[in-house]
C-alpha positions in Angstrom: 1.8 -47.9 -10.2 0.3 -45.2 -7.9 -0.4 -41.8 -8.8 1.9 -39.1 -7.3 -0.8 -37.3 -5.7 -2.9 -40.1 -4.5 -2.8 -41.9 -1.1 -0.7 -45.2 -1.0 -2.3 -48.2 0.7 -0.2 -48.8 4.0 0.2 -52.5 3.5 1.5 -52.0 0.0 4.0 -49.5 1.4 5.2 -52.0 4.1 5.7 -54.7 1.5 7.5 -52.6 -1.1 9.8 -51.1 1.5 10.7 -54.5 2.8 11.6 -55.8 -0.6 13.1 -52.8 -2.3 14.2 -50.3 0.4 13.5 -46.7 1.0 15.0 -45.4 -2.2 13.2 -47.8 -4.4 9.9 -46.9 -2.7 10.6 -43.3 -3.4 11.2 -44.1 -7.1 8.0 -46.2 -7.4 5.7 -43.8 -5.6 6.6 -40.8 -7.6 6.5 -41.5 -11.4 7.9 -38.9 -13.6 4.8 -36.7 -14.6 6.5 -35.7 -17.9 8.0 -39.0 -18.9 7.2 -40.6 -22.0 5.1 -43.3 -20.3 2.9 -40.6 -18.8 2.1 -38.8 -22.2 -1.4 -40.3 -22.6 -4.4 -38.7 -24.1 -6.7 -36.6 -22.0 -9.4 -39.3 -22.6 -7.3 -41.9 -21.1 -6.9 -40.0 -17.8 -9.4 -40.5 -15.3 -11.1 -37.1 -14.6 -11.6 -35.7 -11.2 -15.3 -36.0 -9.9 -16.2 -32.4 -9.1 -18.2 -30.5 -11.8 -16.6 -27.1 -11.2 -15.5 -24.6 -8.5 -15.9 -21.1 -7.4 -14.2 -17.9 -8.0 -14.5 -15.1 -5.6 -13.9 -11.5 -6.5 -13.9 -8.7 -3.7 -14.4 -5.0 -4.5 -12.6 -2.8 -2.0 -12.7 0.7 -3.5 -16.4 1.4 -3.8 -16.8 0.9 -7.6 -19.9 -0.4 -9.3 -21.4 -0.9 -12.6 -22.9 -3.3 -15.1 -20.9 -5.4 -17.4 -17.8 -5.0 -15.1 -14.8 -6.7 -16.6 -13.3 -9.6 -14.4 -10.2 -11.6 -15.0 -8.8 -14.7 -13.3 -6.1 -17.3 -14.0 -7.4 -20.6 -12.7 -5.9 -24.1 -12.4 -7.4 -27.3 -13.6 -6.6 -30.8 -12.6 -4.9 -33.1 -15.1 -7.5 -34.9 -17.4 -10.3 -32.4 -16.3 -10.9 -30.7 -19.6 -8.9 -30.6 -22.8 -10.9 -28.0 -25.0 -10.7 -24.3 -24.0 -14.3 -24.0 -25.3 -15.8 -26.5 -22.8 -15.7 -24.1 -20.0 -18.4 -21.8 -18.7 -18.6 -19.2 -16.0 -22.0 -18.9 -14.1 -23.6 -16.5 -11.6 -26.9 -17.2 -9.9 -27.6 -20.2 -12.4 -27.0 -18.1 -15.3 -24.2 -18.6 -17.9 -22.2 -15.4 -18.5 -20.4 -14.3 -21.5 -16.8 -15.5 -21.3 -13.5 -15.7 -23.1 -10.6 -18.1 -22.2 -7.1 -18.5 -23.2 -4.8 -21.6 -22.4 -1.7 -20.6 -20.3 -0.4 -24.2 -19.7 -1.2 -27.8 -20.2 -0.6 -30.9 -18.4 1.6 -33.7 -20.2 -1.5 -35.6 -21.2 -2.6 -32.4 -23.1 -5.3 -31.3 -20.9 -5.6 -27.7 -19.6 -3.6 -27.0 -16.4 -3.9 -23.1 -16.1 -6.5 -20.9 -18.1 -6.9 -17.3 -18.2 -10.7 -16.4 -18.0 -12.3 -13.0 -18.8 -16.0 -12.4 -18.2 -18.4 -9.5 -17.4 -21.2 -9.3 -14.7 -22.6 -6.6 -12.3 -20.2 -5.2 -9.7 -21.5 -4.1 -6.5 -19.5 -1.7 -4.2 -17.6 -3.1 -1.3 -19.1 -6.6 -1.9 -17.9 -10.1 -2.4 -19.0 -11.7 -5.7 -19.0 -15.5 -6.2 -19.0 -17.1 -9.7 -19.0 -20.7 -10.6 -16.7 -22.3 -13.2 -18.0 -25.4 -14.7 -17.5 -27.9 -17.6 -20.0 -26.7 -20.3 -20.5 -24.6 -23.2 -19.1 -21.1 -23.1 -21.6 -18.4 -23.7 -20.9 -15.8 -26.5 -21.7 -12.1 -25.6 -24.5 -10.5 -27.4 -22.5 -7.7 -28.6 -18.9 -8.7 -28.8 -16.1 -6.2 -29.4 -14.7 -6.0 -32.8 -10.9 -6.3 -33.6 -9.5 -5.8 -37.0 -5.8 -6.5 -37.6 -5.2 -4.5 -40.6 -1.9 -3.8 -42.5 -1.3 -0.4 -41.1 -3.2 -0.5 -37.8 -5.4 -2.4 -35.3 -8.9 -1.2 -35.2 -11.0 -2.0 -32.0 -14.6 -1.1 -31.4 -15.6 -1.9 -27.9 -19.2 -0.9 -28.3 -18.6 2.1 -26.0 -15.5 3.6 -27.9 -13.6 2.9 -31.1 -9.8 3.4 -31.3 -7.0 2.7 -33.7 -3.5 1.4 -32.8 -0.9 2.3 -35.5 1.6 0.1 -37.0 3.6 2.7 -39.1 3.3 5.8 -36.8 5.0 7.0 -33.7 1.9 6.9 -31.4 0.1 4.6 -28.9 -3.2 5.3 -30.1 -3.9 7.5 -33.2 -7.6 8.4 -32.4 -10.5 7.6 -30.1 -14.1 8.2 -31.2 -17.5 7.6 -29.6 -20.1 6.7 -32.2 -18.0 8.3 -34.9 -17.3 11.4 -33.0 -13.7 12.2 -32.3 -12.9 12.4 -28.4 -9.3 13.6 -29.0 -7.5 16.3 -30.8 -4.6 14.2 -31.9 -2.9 10.9 -31.2 -1.8 9.7 -27.8 2.0 9.8 -27.8 4.9 9.1 -25.6 8.3 10.8 -25.4 11.4 10.6 -23.3 14.2 13.0 -22.1 17.6 11.2 -21.8 20.8 12.6 -21.2 19.2 16.1 -21.8 17.7 15.3 -25.2 14.0 14.9 -25.8 13.3 11.7 -27.8 10.2 10.8 -29.8 10.0 7.1 -30.2 10.1 5.6 -33.8 7.1 3.8 -35.3 6.8 0.5 -33.9 8.9 -2.5 -35.3 6.3 -5.0 -34.3 2.7 -4.8 -33.3 0.9 -8.0 -32.6 -2.6 -8.9 -31.3 -2.4 -11.2 -28.2 -6.1 -11.3 -27.3 -8.8 -10.3 -30.0 -11.9 -10.7 -27.9 -14.8 -11.1 -27.6 -14.7 -9.5 -24.3 -11.0 -8.2 -23.9 -8.5 -7.4 -26.6 -4.8 -7.0 -25.9 -2.4 -5.4 -28.4 1.3 -5.2 -27.8 3.7 -2.9 -29.7 7.5 -2.6 -29.6 9.9 -0.1 -31.0 12.9 2.0 -30.7 13.2 5.2 -28.6 16.7 6.2 -29.1 20.0 6.5 -27.1 19.6 2.7 -26.9 16.3 2.5 -25.2 13.3 0.3 -26.4 9.6 0.5 -25.6 7.2 -2.2 -25.3 3.5 -1.0 -24.7 0.4 -3.4 -24.2 -3.0 -2.0 -24.6 -6.2 -3.6 -23.1 -9.6 -2.8 -24.3 -12.8 -4.2 -22.9 -16.2 -5.0 -24.3 -18.8 -2.1 -23.9 -16.3 -0.1 -21.7 -15.1 3.5 -22.5 -11.5 2.9 -21.1 -8.2 1.2 -22.2 -5.6 0.0 -19.8 -2.0 0.6 -20.8 1.2 -1.2 -19.5 4.1 1.0 -20.6 7.6 -0.5 -20.5 11.1 0.8 -21.3 14.1 -1.3 -21.6 17.7 0.1 -21.4 19.9 -1.3 -24.2 22.4 1.3 -24.1 25.9 0.3 -23.8 27.0 2.7 -20.9 26.8 1.2 -17.4 24.1 3.9 -16.4 21.9 6.3 -18.2 20.4 9.6 -17.0 16.6 9.7 -17.6 15.2 12.9 -16.8 11.6 12.4 -18.2 9.3 9.7 -19.4 5.9 11.0 -20.5 2.6 9.9 -22.1 0.7 12.9 -23.7 -3.1 12.9 -24.2 -4.3 15.9 -26.4 -7.8 17.0 -25.6 -9.1 20.6 -26.4 -11.5 21.9 -23.8 -13.5 25.1 -23.4 -13.1 27.8 -20.9 -15.6 26.0 -18.7 -13.2 23.1 -18.1 -12.8 21.7 -14.6 -10.4 19.2 -13.1 -10.6 16.8 -10.1 -7.7 15.0 -8.5 -7.8 12.1 -6.0 -6.0 11.9 -2.8 -5.4 9.0 -0.3 -7.4 9.6 2.9 -8.6 13.0 1.9 -11.3 14.8 -0.3 -10.4 15.2 -3.9 -9.0 18.4 -5.1 -11.3 20.2 -7.6 -11.6 23.4 -9.3 -12.2 25.3 -12.6 -9.2 24.7 -14.9 -7.1 27.8 -15.0 -5.7 29.2 -18.3 -2.1 28.1 -17.3 -1.3 24.5 -16.8 -1.6 23.0 -13.5 1.1 20.5 -12.1 0.4 17.9 -9.7 3.7 16.4 -8.4 4.5 13.4 -6.1 7.9 14.2 -5.0 8.3 11.1 -2.8 6.3 8.9 -0.6 5.7 11.7 1.9 5.3 14.9 0.0 3.2 16.2 -3.1 2.9 19.6 -4.7 -0.1 21.2 -6.2 1.5 23.8 -8.3 4.0 25.5 -6.0 2.0 24.5 -2.9 3.5 21.7 -0.8 1.5 19.3 1.1 2.2 16.0 2.9 0.4 12.8 1.9 -0.2 11.1 -1.2 -1.9 11.7 -4.6 -4.2 8.8 -5.2 -3.1 8.6 -8.9 -6.4 9.6 -10.5 -7.0 12.8 -12.4 -10.2 13.9 -14.4 -10.3 16.8 -16.9 -13.5 17.7 -18.7 -15.8 20.5 -19.9 -19.5 20.4 -20.6 -19.1 18.0 -23.6 -16.4 15.6 -23.1 -13.3 14.6 -20.9 -10.6 12.2 -20.2 -9.6 10.6 -16.8 -6.2 9.2 -16.1 -5.9 6.4 -13.4 -2.2 5.6 -12.6 -1.5 2.5 -10.5 1.2 2.8 -7.7 1.3 6.5 -8.5 3.0 7.7 -5.1 4.7 4.4 -4.5 6.8 4.7 -7.7 7.7 8.4 -7.2 8.6 10.9 -8.6 5.7 11.2 -10.9 3.6 14.1 -11.9 0.5 15.0 -14.2 0.4 18.3 -16.0 -3.3 19.4 -16.7 -4.2 21.9 -19.2 -7.1 22.8 -21.4 -5.4 21.2 -24.3 -5.0 17.9 -22.5 -3.0 16.1 -20.0 0.6 14.8 -19.8 1.4 11.9 -17.4 5.1 12.0 -16.4 6.2 8.5 -15.3 9.4 10.0 -14.3 8.7 13.6 -13.4 10.8 16.4 -14.8 10.3 18.2 -11.6 12.7 15.7 -9.8 15.9 17.4 -8.6 18.0 14.4 -10.2 17.4 12.2 -13.1 16.7 8.5 -12.8 19.9 6.4 -12.9 18.9 3.4 -15.0 21.2 0.6 -15.3 22.4 -1.2 -18.5 19.8 -3.9 -19.3 17.3 -2.8 -16.8 13.5 -2.1 -17.6 10.4 -0.7 -16.0 6.7 -1.0 -16.5 4.1 1.5 -15.4 0.4 0.7 -15.4 -2.3 3.4 -16.2 -5.8 3.7 -17.4 -7.5 6.2 -19.7 -11.3 6.8 -19.4 -13.0 8.6 -22.1 -16.2 10.1 -21.3 -19.0 12.6 -22.4 -20.2 15.5 -20.2 -20.7 13.3 -17.1 -17.6 12.7 -15.3 -16.8 9.4 -13.6 -17.3 9.4 -9.9 -14.4 9.3 -7.6 -15.3 5.8 -6.3 -15.4 4.6 -10.0 -11.9 5.8 -10.6 -10.5 4.4 -7.4 -11.9 1.0 -8.3 -10.2 1.4 -11.8 -6.7 1.6 -10.3 -6.2 -2.1 -10.8 -7.9 -4.7 -12.9 -10.5 -6.9 -11.0 -8.9 -10.2 -10.4 -10.7 -13.3 -9.2 -9.5 -15.9 -6.8 -10.2 -19.5 -7.2 -11.1 -21.5 -4.0 -8.1 -22.6 -2.4 -9.2 -26.2 -1.9 -9.7 -26.4 -5.7 -6.2 -25.0 -6.2 -4.7 -27.7 -4.0 -6.8 -30.4 -5.5 -5.7 -29.4 -9.1 -2.0 -29.9 -8.4 -1.3 -27.2 -10.6 0.5 -25.0 -8.0 3.3 -26.7 -6.4 3.4 -26.2 -2.7 -0.2 -24.8 -2.4 -2.1 -25.2 0.7 -5.6 -24.4 1.8 -7.1 -23.2 5.1 -7.6 -26.1 7.7 -6.9 -27.0 11.3 -3.4 -28.1 10.2 -2.6 -24.7 8.4 -4.6 -22.1 10.3 -1.7 -21.3 12.8 0.9 -21.1 10.0 -1.3 -18.8 7.8 -2.0 -16.6 10.8 1.7 -16.1 11.6 2.3 -15.5 7.9 -0.2 -12.7 8.0 1.1 -11.2 11.3 4.9 -11.5 9.8 3.6 -9.9 6.6 2.3 -6.9 8.6 5.6 -6.5 10.3 7.6 -6.8 7.0 5.5 -4.0 5.5 5.8 -1.8 8.5 9.4 -2.2 8.4 9.5 -1.5 4.7 7.6 1.7 5.3 10.0 3.2 7.9 13.4 1.6 7.2 16.1 4.2 6.1 18.5 3.9 3.1 20.8 6.2 1.0 19.3 7.3 -2.5 22.7 8.6 -3.5 23.0 5.9 -6.1 26.4 4.6 -5.0 27.7 1.1 -5.0 29.8 1.4 -1.8 29.4 3.0 1.5 31.4 5.8 2.8 34.5 4.4 4.6 34.5 3.8 8.3 31.0 5.4 8.5 32.3 8.9 7.3 29.5 11.3 6.8 28.8 12.2 3.1 27.5 15.5 2.4 25.9 14.1 -0.7 23.9 11.4 0.8 20.1 11.4 0.3 18.5 9.6 3.2 15.2 8.0 2.4 12.6 6.3 4.5 10.6 3.4 3.1 11.3 1.1 0.1 9.5 3.3 -2.5 10.5 4.9 -5.9 10.3 3.9 -9.5 13.1 1.4 -9.3 12.6 0.1 -5.9 8.9 -0.6 -5.4 8.2 -4.3 -5.0 11.8 -5.0 -3.5 13.2 -5.0 0.0 16.5 -3.6 1.4 18.7 -5.2 4.1 18.0 -3.6 7.6 20.4 -0.8 8.8 21.4 2.4 7.2 24.4 2.0 4.9 24.3 -1.7 5.5 27.2 -3.2 3.5 26.1 -6.8 3.3 26.8 -6.5 -0.4 27.6 -3.0 -1.6 25.9 0.0 0.1 22.4 -0.4 1.2 22.1 -3.7 -1.0 18.7 -4.5 -2.4 17.6 -8.2 -1.9 16.3 -8.5 -5.4 13.6 -10.7 -3.8 16.0 -13.2 -2.6 14.4 -16.8 -1.9 11.6 -15.6 -4.4 9.4 -13.2 -2.5 7.0 -13.3 -5.4 6.5 -16.9 -5.0 5.7 -16.7 -1.3 3.4 -14.0 -1.9 1.6 -16.0 -4.8 1.2 -19.1 -2.4 -0.3 -16.7 0.3 -2.6 -15.2 -2.2 -3.7 -18.7 -3.4 -4.3 -20.0 0.1 -6.2 -16.9 1.4 -7.5 -14.8 -1.5 -6.4 -11.7 0.4 -6.1 -8.6 -1.8 -2.9 -7.3 0.0 -1.0 -10.5 -1.1 -2.2 -10.0 -4.8 -1.2 -6.4 -4.8 2.1 -7.1 -3.3 2.8 -10.1 -5.8 2.1 -7.8 -8.7 4.5 -5.2 -7.4 7.3 -7.8 -6.7 6.8 -9.8 -10.0 7.1 -6.6 -12.0 10.1 -5.4 -10.3 12.0 -8.7 -10.5 10.9 -9.2 -14.2 11.9 -5.6 -15.0 14.5 -3.8 -12.8 16.3 -7.1 -11.6 16.3 -8.7 -15.2 19.2 -8.3 -17.5 17.8 -7.4 -21.0 21.2 -6.1 -22.4 24.8 -6.6 -21.4 27.4 -5.3 -23.9 30.5 -7.0 -22.3 28.7 -10.3 -21.4 25.8 -10.8 -23.8 25.5 -14.4 -22.7 24.1 -13.0 -19.4 21.0 -11.7 -21.2 17.8 -13.2 -19.8 19.3 -13.9 -16.3 18.5 -12.0 -13.2 20.7 -10.0 -11.0 21.6 -11.3 -7.4 21.3 -9.1 -4.4 22.9 -5.8 -5.4 23.2 -2.2 -4.6 21.2 -0.2 -7.2 19.5 -3.6 -8.0 21.3 -3.8 -11.3 25.0 -2.8 -10.7 27.7 -5.0 -12.3 30.6 -3.5 -10.3 30.5 -6.2 -7.7 30.0 -9.1 -10.0 27.7 -10.7 -12.4 25.0 -13.3 -12.3 25.0 -16.1 -9.5 23.4 -19.6 -9.9 22.8 -19.7 -6.2 20.6 -16.5 -6.4 18.2 -17.3 -9.3 14.4 -18.1 -9.2 11.5 -17.9 -11.6 8.7 -19.7 -9.8 7.1 -16.4 -8.6 7.1 -15.2 -12.1 5.4 -18.1 -13.4 2.8 -18.1 -10.7 2.1 -14.5 -11.2 1.7 -15.2 -15.1 -0.6 -18.1 -14.3 -2.9 -16.1 -12.0 -3.1 -12.9 -14.1 -2.1 -13.9 -17.7 0.9 -11.3 -17.7 3.0 -12.4 -20.7 6.0 -10.3 -19.8 6.4 -12.2 -16.5 6.5 -15.5 -18.4 9.1 -14.1 -20.9 11.3 -13.1 -18.0 10.9 -16.4 -16.3 11.8 -18.1 -19.7 14.8 -15.9 -20.1 16.1 -17.2 -16.8 15.4 -20.8 -17.7 17.1 -20.5 -21.0 20.1 -19.0 -19.5 20.3 -22.0 -17.1 20.0 -24.4 -20.0 22.8 -22.9 -21.9 24.8 -22.6 -18.6 24.5 -26.3 -17.8 26.1 -27.5 -21.0 29.2 -25.5 -19.9 31.7 -26.8 -17.3 30.4 -26.0 -13.7 32.9 -24.9 -10.9 32.6 -26.6 -7.6 30.2 -24.3 -6.3 28.2 -24.3 -3.1 25.1 -26.6 -2.9 22.4 -23.9 -3.8 24.3 -23.0 -7.0 23.1 -26.5 -8.1 19.8 -26.2 -6.3 18.1 -23.1 -7.3 18.7 -23.6 -11.2 16.9 -27.0 -10.8 14.0 -25.4 -9.1 13.7 -22.7 -11.8 14.0 -25.3 -14.6 11.4 -27.7 -13.1 8.9 -24.8 -12.7 9.5 -23.9 -16.4 9.0 -27.5 -17.6 5.8 -27.8 -15.6 4.6 -24.6 -17.3 5.6 -25.5 -20.7 6.2 -29.1 -21.0 9.4 -28.4 -22.9 11.8 -31.5 -22.4 15.0 -29.5 -22.5 14.2 -27.7 -19.2 13.6 -31.1 -17.5 16.8 -32.5 -19.0 18.9 -29.4 -17.9 17.3 -29.9 -14.3 18.6 -33.4 -14.4 22.0 -32.3 -15.3 22.3 -29.9 -12.5 21.0 -32.6 -10.2 23.8 -35.1 -11.4 26.6 -32.5 -10.8 25.2 -31.4 -7.6 25.1 -34.9 -6.1 28.6 -35.6 -7.5 30.0 -32.6 -5.8 27.9 -32.6 -2.5 27.4 -35.8 -0.4 24.0 -36.2 1.4 25.3 -35.8 4.9 24.0 -33.1 7.1 26.6 -30.6 8.1 26.5 -27.1 9.2 26.0 -25.4 5.8 22.2 -25.0 5.5 22.8 -24.4 1.7 22.8 -28.4 1.4 19.0 -28.0 2.2 18.3 -25.8 -0.9 19.9 -28.6 -2.9 17.9 -31.4 -1.3 14.7 -29.4 -1.9 15.7 -28.9 -5.6 16.5 -32.5 -5.9 12.9 -33.3 -4.7 11.6 -31.1 -7.4 13.7 -32.8 -10.1 12.8 -36.3 -8.8 9.0 -35.5 -8.9 9.4 -35.0 -12.7 12.1 -37.5 -13.6 11.7 -40.4 -11.1 15.5 -40.5 -11.1 16.8 -43.7 -9.1 20.2 -41.9 -8.1 18.3 -38.7 -6.8 15.9 -41.1 -4.8 18.9 -42.7 -3.2 20.7 -39.3 -2.5 17.5 -37.9 -0.8 17.1 -41.1 1.1 20.5 -40.9 2.7 20.0 -37.1 3.2 16.8 -37.6 4.9 18.1 -40.1 7.3 21.0 -37.9 8.2 19.1 -34.8 8.7 16.3 -36.5 10.6 18.9 -37.8 13.1 18.9 -34.1 14.4 15.2 -33.3 15.2 14.6 -29.9 16.6 18.3 -28.9 15.6 18.0 -28.1 12.0 17.8 -24.9 10.1 14.4 -24.9 8.6 16.0 -24.8 5.1 17.1 -28.4 5.6 13.5 -29.7 5.9 11.4 -29.2 2.8 13.1 -32.3 1.2 12.2 -34.4 4.3 8.6 -33.6 4.0 8.8 -34.9 0.4 10.5 -38.1 1.3 8.5 -38.7 4.4 5.0 -38.4 2.5 6.3 -40.3 -0.4 7.5 -43.3 1.5 5.2 -43.2 4.4 8.0 -43.1 6.9 6.3 -40.8 9.5 9.4 -40.3 11.5 11.0 -38.3 8.8 7.9 -36.4 7.8 7.3 -35.5 11.6 10.7 -34.0 11.9 9.8 -31.4 9.2 6.2 -30.8 10.2 7.2 -30.3 13.9 9.3 -27.3 12.9 6.6 -25.5 11.2 5.1 -23.8 14.4 8.6 -22.5 15.3 9.2 -20.9 11.9 10.5 -17.3 12.5 9.1 -14.8 10.0 11.1 -11.8 11.4 10.3 -8.2 10.6 12.0 -7.8 7.0 11.8 -9.3 3.6 14.3 -12.1 3.8 13.1 -14.0 6.9 9.5 -13.7 5.9 10.2 -15.0 2.7 12.3 -18.0 3.9 9.7 -18.9 6.7 6.9 -18.7 4.3 8.5 -20.7 1.5 9.5 -23.4 4.0 6.2 -23.6 5.6 4.3 -23.9 2.4 6.6 -26.6 1.1 6.2 -28.8 4.3 2.5 -28.3 4.9 1.8 -29.0 1.2 3.5 -32.4 1.4 1.9 -33.3 4.7 -1.4 -32.6 3.3 -0.8 -35.0 0.5 0.1 -37.9 2.8 -3.3 -37.7 4.5 
């Protein structure tokens, strides 16, 4: 039996087709990768020949330093390696200290996705190339120390020591350098909700996710009050004086909406009268001066205006702030500071307060039931010498490596992945140009920030409306809106909630090109979809917990309906997890898949085709990431019901194409004969109309054409790629990108 990714001898194809027919060929050529027959030991699988691959890291902000921390999620082919300790990272023929964590495994037990952490010299504005090989990983000469104690977690990076409490309401209780305290008290967070200041309770759970030797990650979870929950993850790096914090709140309150006036992190630091400050600005020189006796507020009101005290100015605060005297200091670096407005920082001689939702905002945040939000920040603790602006710019985001595109495709670990080639260069060029148009549209499109579900009737003016330009703000960053002010596609100024899985299209674009713009956008969209668009609590319908919202006004409103099987996706969350190791994205993706498993066991109404299609895609993606059989079984269940309701004859409803693409997903992991027959008849029906099909009809044709060697069917799909319309906004760009990646990836396998 032929391997799914291998090329099939033409004479064998002709013989089998003549005996068994097209559907039988489809069944033979694509054995179920997760079936019992395929569960072999890693030793029994023929390993690919290459000894290794390269990872490229590009530095864009001007940062530099020795022992700089790098991270990369990398895919490995089935059978290539089974033991996480049998990998090494090399630079200039020298093995580098490295730590690795398995993220996913193939059905044979070999590694599929691995998260690597290593350190090396970082040069400003340069491209750095590292090699990953089979070998023996190198231990660092001075590994960080992590002690998981009954009342706290102690971490010694070699540059600083810190303690994360288990029985106190604090993020970090103290930070020291060679035993000397750098702070004047614990780092804490607090909230102002419905007019009440709330101090979080001691964590109910603290767990060490990574324990070094090069990076430690500790997660704490606890109650805030008024039904809110906090989830905080803290990263520390060997030989580095900083910690990265991912701060998340979840709304578990029973009211439909909760007014949040302030979300803050406070860092106490007593400084002398000689204290000075420095504040970064985008495209402008930093603001620097002696620290006055009175506190100084830096406030980003929106994506156009910021304040220094009472002075108003146009532009963006860069998100980094340094405060120090002649002996010590602390710098805060906040990612997406102006994009996730309104945010502010209060500097004072006794420390700084970072307001993730600024109290200066004229109105509170309207946070829906079950919604969440993650902010990313970094705290850099230093002595008398302050870090340079270029260093702080470089610390806004972790340094993520990109595995070479050809290796990603060869690994087979990223479904629909492609690499630059003559066959793909025009598509990738159009994808990039379309992305530029999409971002320009997202920067200038107008929408109403009033927080209403329905638009004013008959276009009547609303004296309370708050017209905004650009898709920015704490709850909006990473999503796109429908074009047209007061568009009423679904509610008023409805948000797309990343329809057609924008995150996955960005992940495929980043995998193919390594371009930083796609990585940054993928991060923003994954966090938005996994937090704001996700349902973490629902008082009336607790069975909805774990699922995502469909396109909605306010992202998370329930007034116009609940969950929708035709608007659910998790591939992008899983790809983001695989490339970055972000566990929260994986948990959100699993929540969607678990809901779909439970939903499949209940009677399904006669839904439109995509209501049977998108669940299969989500379930197959989760099955491939985890190997859990119940996800594959549920995908087969949706497939069987979808085929029973919807016949494989092409009509005017393009939604049938979503079902067909999903059936191709499910067939690829089940080898189901009934699915093969349905796809065969569908492909013959659709291919009878070359040049007349909505592109969403075509990914399944690429799958069938490649699998069977029937070039006529394959060519109907591939000939449509040059005519894909990327448009100027989020939905058409995502659709065209998703379709193009699906078709071109299948076409490449057939060569």
